[in-house]
N, C-alpha and C positions, 0 to 999 in steps of 0.2 A: 204811571204814578211814581214809581221809583226814580225814573229819570228826572221828573219834576222836582222831587225831594232833593236829589243830589245837586241839581243846578241851583236851586234856591239856597241850599246849605253852603255851596261854594261862593255864593254872593254875600250871604249874611255873615259867615265866619270872619272874612277879612274886615268887614265893616266893624264888627264888634271888637276884634283885636286891635284895629286901628284906633278906635275910640278909647280903648283902655290904655294903650301905650303912647299915643301921639298927642292926645288932647290935654291941655292944662285944665285945672279944676273948673273954672267958670264954663268953658266950652264943653267939658265932659258933663257938667250938670245939665246944660241945655240939650246935649245929645241924649242923655237918659230921660230927660223930661219929655222930649219929642216921642220917644218910644212909649212912655207911659201914657201920654195923651192919646196916642193911637189905640193903645190897649183900653183906655177909658171909653172911647167910642164903641169898642166891642163890648165892654162890660155893660154899657147902657142897654144893649139888646138883651143881655142875660138878666138885667134888672127889670125888664119888662117895658122899656122905652123903645117902641118900634118905629116911631115917626123919625125920618131923617133929621129934621130940625131939632127935635128933642135930643137925639143922640149927639149931634154936634154941640148943642148947648151944654150937655153934661160933660163932654170932653173939655169944653172951654172952662167950665167951673173947676174941673180937676186941675187944669193947667194953672189957673189962678191960685188954687190951693197949694200947688207946688211952689210957686213964687212966694206965697205967703209964708210957707214953712222955711224957705231959704232966708227970707227976711228975718224971721224969728231966730233962726240958728245963727245968722251973722250978728244979730243984736246981742244974743246971749247963747254961748256955745252949749251950756248945760241943757238947753231945750232938746238937743239931739238925743240925750239920754231919756228924756221924757217921752219923746216920740217912739223910741225903741222899746221902752218899758210898756207903753200902751200897746204897741204891736205885739209884744210877747203875751200880754193878757188876751188880746184878740185871738191870737192863734191857738191859745188854750181853749177858748170858746169854740173856735172852728173845729178843733179836734173832737170836741163833744158832739157838735152838729153832724160831723161825718160819721162818727161811730154809731150814732143813734138814728141816722137817716133811715126811713122818712119820719120817724116818731116825733122828732122835735122840729120838723119843718114849719109847723105853725108859728114858731118863734121868729122866723126870718122870711117867710113866704110873701109877706106884704111887699108891694113894689117899693114903698118908701124905705123899708128896712134894707132891701137889697141895694137900693141906691146908696144908702149910708155905708153899707158894707164895702162898696167899691172904694170909698175913701180909706177904709181900714186896710184894704188889700194893696192898694196902689201907692199911697203916699209914703208909708214906711219903707217901701222898697227903694224909693228915691233917696230918702234920708240915709238908709243903710249904705247905699252906693257912695254917697258923699262922705260919710264917715270913713269908709275904706279908702277913698281917693285921697284923703288928707292924712292918712296914716303913713308911717315910715315904710318904704318899699311898697308903695301902694299898688303899683302895676303887678308886682309879684303876688301880693295878697289877693287881688281881684282875679288874676289868672288862676291861682290855686282854687279859689271858690268856684270858678267856672268849670275847671276840671273835676272838682269834687261833685258838682251837680251833674255834669255830662257823663262822668265816669259811673256814678251811681245809676243813672238812667240806662246806660249801656249794659252794665252788669245785671241790672234788673231784667232787662229785655231778654238777654241770652239765658239767664238762669230760669226765668219764667217760662221761656219757650222749651227748655229742656226738662224741667222738673215741676212746672207749675200746675199742680192739681188742686191744692187747697187754696181757695180764693181769699184774698186779703180783705176786700170790701165789696162783696157781690152786689149789694144794693146800690152802690155808687159807681163802681167801675169793675164790671165782671172780668175784664181782661187782666187785672192785676192779681198776683198770687203771693203767698207767703214765701215761696221759693225765690220769686223775683225780689222781694223785700230783702231777704238775707243776702242774695247775690249782689244787690246794690250796696248793702252795708259793707260787705267784704271788699268790694271794689273801692268804696270811699275810704276805708281804712288803709288800703294799699296806696291810694293817692296821697293820703296824709303821711304815710311812712316815707314815701319818696320826697315829699315836700320837707319833712322833718330832717331827712338826711342832707338834702341840698342846703337848707337853712343852717344846719349845724356845721356843715363843712365850709360854706362860703360866705355866710353873713354873720352869724353870732352863735356861740355855743349854746346848746339847749340842755339844761339840767333835767333831772328826772321829773320834777314837778312841772316844768314847762312842756315836756314831752307828753306827759299824761294829760295835761290840760288841753293840748292840741288834739289828742285823740278824742277826748270828751267833746270838745267843740265840734270837731269834724263829724262825729257820730250824731250829735243832736242836730247839726245842720242837715245831714242826710235825712234824718227823720222828718224834719220840717219841709224839705224839698218834696218828699212823698205826700205830705199833708197838703202843700200848695197845689199839687197836681190833682189830688182827690177832691179838694174843695171846688176847683173849677169844674171837674167832672160832675160833681153833685149839682151845681147850678145849671150846667148844660142839660143834664138829665131832667131836672125839674122843668126847664124851659122847653124840652123836647127838641134840642138842636144838637148836631154832631160836632160842629166846629164853631169857634167864636166868630169867625168870618171866613172869607175866601181870599184875603189879601195876599197870602203867601202860597203860591201854587204847590200842591203836594204836601203842605204843612198846615193848612187851615188858616188861622189868624195869628196875629202877633201875640195875643194872650195865650194861645195854645203853645207858643214857644217859650214864654216866660212864666208860665204858671208855677213851675217849681221855684223860680227865683223870687216870686212875690213873697214867699215865706222864708226861703233860705237866706236871702240877702240881709233882711233886718235881723233875723235870728243870729246869723254868723257875726254881724257887726255888733249886736248887743252882747253876745257871749264874749267877744274879744274885750269889750269894755268891762264886763262883769268879772272876767278872770284876770283882767289887766295884762293881757297877752299881747305882745308886740314884737316886731323885729328891730326896734330901735336899740 
């Protein structure tokens, strides 16, 4: 299993980094859209669509919705703010669902509701990536976000393994602990400090306000990444499945790899707009 995870990671990491650094905006949008469409095929199963035809149709509808959102944003750029604001509202609802699971499951357990939730989870992630890709020093910003998410996940794993006794959300994901949460936060702040130092030294000076805003944005993004992970765990637990699919040997499915990003990407992009933070 570990060998499979390592091999799969060694294949996926260069693909993701190549997409971030080498692809221009239109091709990058298609690259992320392809990933999200595969994730939509997996989400269909978690929504209760078990027939292959139904799952492919759902993935197709999500793909159409991605192109529709691209058309809206190209027509009027202010729509990207609307998408991210709606995403922020959705993730606040998701936080309540996770904290109160299984008490509030009656609000979202219907298949039709879970189908609609897939749109709220997947579409804003694409919009968030496109906002970041069009920002100044876009590759650096996206790479920082990736390291923020991956670093928080790694810090959480080791802190949880060493000190994880008090469970974070035992009804949703028994393996996650408060020690892991704080370990992830510390790691995320460390990544933010390194990014702030590099940005201040080589791109543009950061005053105290910009520095504090960056720490706030990074911390809230880390919180949202945990929420994205927990939300997928909640839906998988409700459906009684371990992984979103078996497409990635040793890793489960695509959605299992991007669950943190589904929340972290739109939240990070939205906070950059809200705080008017940029490297320009």
